[in-house]
N, C-alpha and C positions, 0 to 999 in steps of 0.2 A: 490473300487480301480479299476485301469485299468485291473488288473489281474482278478477281479471278472467279469468285463464286457467281458473279453476274453472268459469266459466259455459259453457265449450265442452267439455262432458263427454259428448256423445253421438256415436255412430258417424257420424251425418250432419253433425256439427260438432264436430271433435275436435282439441284442442290438447294438447300436452304440454310439459314443461320439461326441457331437457337442458343441463347445464353452464351454467346461468344464463340461457339463452335460451329464448324461447317459439317453438314451431314448430306451424304448422297442418298436421296430418298426415291430414286428412280424405280426400284422394285416395290418399295413400301407404299408408294402412292396408289398403286393398284389394289391394295388390300386395306388401305386406311379406313377405319370404321366411320370416320366423318365424311368420306367421299373424296373423289379425286380433286374436285374444284377447290376444296378448302385448302389444299396444299399448292396446287398450281397457281393460285392467286398470289403466292409469295415465291414463285420460282426465281431463283437467283437473288433473293432478297433476304433481309433480316426479318424473321417472323417471330422474334422473341416475345413482343408484347401480346400478340394475338395468341401465341402458343400458351403462354403462362396464364392467360385469361381463361382458357378453356380446359387445359389439362392439369392434372395433379403433378406435383413435384415427383420426379423419378420415372415418369411415364416413358420418355424417350430412351432413358438408360435401360429400362426393363425390356425394351423391344429391340435392342441393338443386334446387329449382325456380329458374330455368327450364331449367337444363341437363337435368334429368329432368322431363318434362311432368307426371308423377304424383308427383314428389318432394315432400319437406317444404318448406313455405314459412317462411322466417325472418321471424318477427314482431317481432324485437328483444329486447333485454335485459329481464329481469324484475326489478323493484325488490324488494329484500329477500331476494333469493336469490343466494348467493355463487356465482360461476362456479367451475368445476372447477379444481383446482390444476394439473392436467396440461393443457398447451396442445395442443389437437388438431392432429395433423399428418398427413402421408400415411400410409397403412397400412404397417405395418412388416413384415408377413409376406407381402406380395404381391410377385410378380415385377414387373419394370419393364414399363410398358405397351408394347404392340407398336409398332414403328416405323411411321411414316406411309408410304404407298405400297405397292408390290408387291414390294419387296426386290430389284428388278432382274430378277425372273422372273415375267412377267405370266401371268394366266389360271389355268386349273385345274392345269396342270403345276406352276406355282410354289406353289400352295396345297398340293398333295400333297407337294412336296419340303420345304417349310417345316414342314408338319405332321409328317412323318417325322423331320426333324431335331430338332424340339422334343420329340417323344415320346422319342427316344433320349436327349436331354439330360436330360429329366425322370427317366428310369429310372436314369441314371448318378448323379443327385443324390438318389436315394431316401432315404438314411439320414443321411449325414454333412453335408449342406448344406441342412438344413431350418430351422435356427434353433432347434430344440428343445433341443439338447445343447451349447450354447455355454458358458454359465456356470452355468445352472441349468435344471432340467427345466421347460419351458414348455408351455402348452396351445394354442399357435397352430396353425392348421389346416394349415400346410405339412406337418407330420408325417403327418397322415392322408391328405392329398391325394396327395402324392408316393408314399408307400408303397402307397396304393390303386392308383395307376397301375401300379406294378411288380407288385403281387400280381395285378391283373386281367390284365396281359399274360402273366404266367406261367400263370395259370389257363387262358387261351385256348389257349396253346401246348400245355399239358399235356392239356387236354380233346381238342384236335384230334389230338394224338399217340395218346391212348388210343383215340379213335374209329377212326382209321386202323388202329391195331394190332389192334383187335378184328375189323375187317372183313378185313384181310389175313391174319389167322391167328396161331397161336401164336408162330411164329418172329419175326415183326415185333414183336409185343407184348413178348416176352421179350427181344428184342434191344435194344429201347428202354430197358427197365429195366437191362440190363447196361451200356448206355452210361454211365449215371450211376454204376454200381458201378466202372467202369473209371477214372473220374476222381476216385475217392475220395481218391487221393493228394494232391489239391490242397487237401484240408481242412486248416484251420489254416495256410493259406498254404504248404502243403507241408512244414511244420516238425513236424507231429505224425504219428508213425508209426502206421499202421493206423487212420487216422481213419475213423469210421463215416459221416461226411458229407463230401460234396464242397464245394468253395468255393461252388458255385451254391446248394446246399441251405443252407449256412451263411448266405449273403447273404439268401436267402429267409426264413430263420428270424429274422434281424435285422430285416428289413422288417416281418414279422408282429409281432414284439415291439414295434417302434416304433409300428405302427398301433394295436395293442391298448392299449398303455400311454397314448398320447396321447389316444385316444378315451375311455378311462376317466377320464382327468383332465379332459377337456372336459365329459364327462357330469357329473362331480362338481361342477365349477365352475359349470356353466351350467344343467343340467337337474334336478339333484337336488331342488330345492325346488318343482318343479312336480308336479301330480297326473298320474296316468296318462292321464286322459281328455283332457289337453291335447295329446297327441301328441308331447310333447317327449322321451318315453322310447322312441320307436320305433327310433331308431338304436341305442340301448344294448341294448334287448331283442333286436332282430334280430341285432346283432353278437355277443351272447353265445350266441345259438342257432348262429350260424356257427362260433364258436370250439368249441362242443360238437361240432358236425359234423366239424370238422377233426380233433379229437382222436379221434373214432370212426373216421374214415377212415384216419388214420395207423396206428391199432391194427389195423384190418382188413387193410391192405395193406403199408405200409412196414415196420412193426415186428411183423407177424403171427407168432405162434408156430406157426401151421398151414401156413406156406409150404412148398411142395414144390419140388423141383429137377429140372431137365432138362438135356439137352445141346444145344449150339448152336455154329455156326461163326461167331464174331464177325468183323467186318471188321478187317483189320490196321490200318487207318488211321481207326478209329472209325465211319466212314460207308462204306457199300458204294457207292462212286461209280459203278462200272459198272452197278449195278442201279437207280440213282435214277430213270431214265426208265421203268423197269418198275414203279415203286412199291415197290421193295425197298431199304430204307435201312439197316436195322440188322442184317442177317445176310447171310452169303455161302452160295453153293451149291457153290463149288469144293471138291471132296473133298480137295485138297491142304492146305487150311487145317484145322488141328487143332480137334477139338471141345473145348468149354469148358463146365464145369458152371455153370449160371446159375439164377437164381430163376424158377420157373414162374408168372409173374404171370398169364398167360392162364387157366390152370386155376384159380388162386385166385379170380379175378374171376368166372369162370363159376360156381364153387361158391357164392361169396358171394351172387350175385344170383339164385340159385335160390330163396332164401328171400323170401317175399312181404313179411314184416315189414321186412326190410332194404331192399327196393325202395321200400316206402312211406316209410321214414325218410329215405332219400337223396332221394327226389323232393320230400318236404315241405321238407327243408332247402335244396334247390336253389331252390325257390320263395321261401323266406325270403331266400336270398342275392340273388336278383334284386330283391326288394323293398328290401333293404338298399342295393344298388347304385343303384337308381333314386331312393330317398330322398336318398342322399348326393349324387347328381348334381344333384338339385333344390336 
């Protein structure tokens, strides 16, 4: 009965009721991804409404003991408590489990190949295959996970390019910026004349929009009723900080009104293939190639980071970004 469950209301002896069944979660509470307090708040009580609000159908069944040595122990049905109307099933927003075996390519080589393949597949499925925008706007985590993979990949490539550009000098940094200006015609799938953004930037913007909107909906549905000291607001607050940082960064660089211009010899075929081995990717030295007026990103960045306050703001926001990423990974 529910009264029997109520006797197990301590962290050292903790039962809860979910969907009409009692579960001994004494061991599981210590490894619960949402933290100890999220479960102890319902020690000896019916946690069905809160559980179903946060978790996907089938979550508790997937983690049951003995399959999971520290998982919940099914103690049976509770009399006087109606089971949930929804029959728990397999998680709806997870990908299919990995196939058994090594996929035909054993060892580290196979692991690297399949990792690369699945990362590329994940990036291609960033926006339109997450399950969020099928019939109604959902809060399942596919939207945040896949868009985060794409955004993180772009960030790594972008930062690496900026780092190399600043080391190699103005021509490389400005040439990289002009590379994206040259493909602006792809914006709007090439149907919009004088598009300000390339298709890469548009896809990036869509991924960011999806990530932010789904994250806000998840925060509203799951975390809004918790106090700040529970830690349930950490992702929301760090995410809003990063959104503020991105707005500042775009205003400082991409849409800056203080941008200056310089002259550059851009590669005829977008990349300076003869100079790749020299570390020269985005500009040419051949005097027969005509000069082109391009944005002077190198000078803009040097001027920007001469300001100590700007350096402090960027550093603090990057630390918050790392915290956000690590919390999300956990």
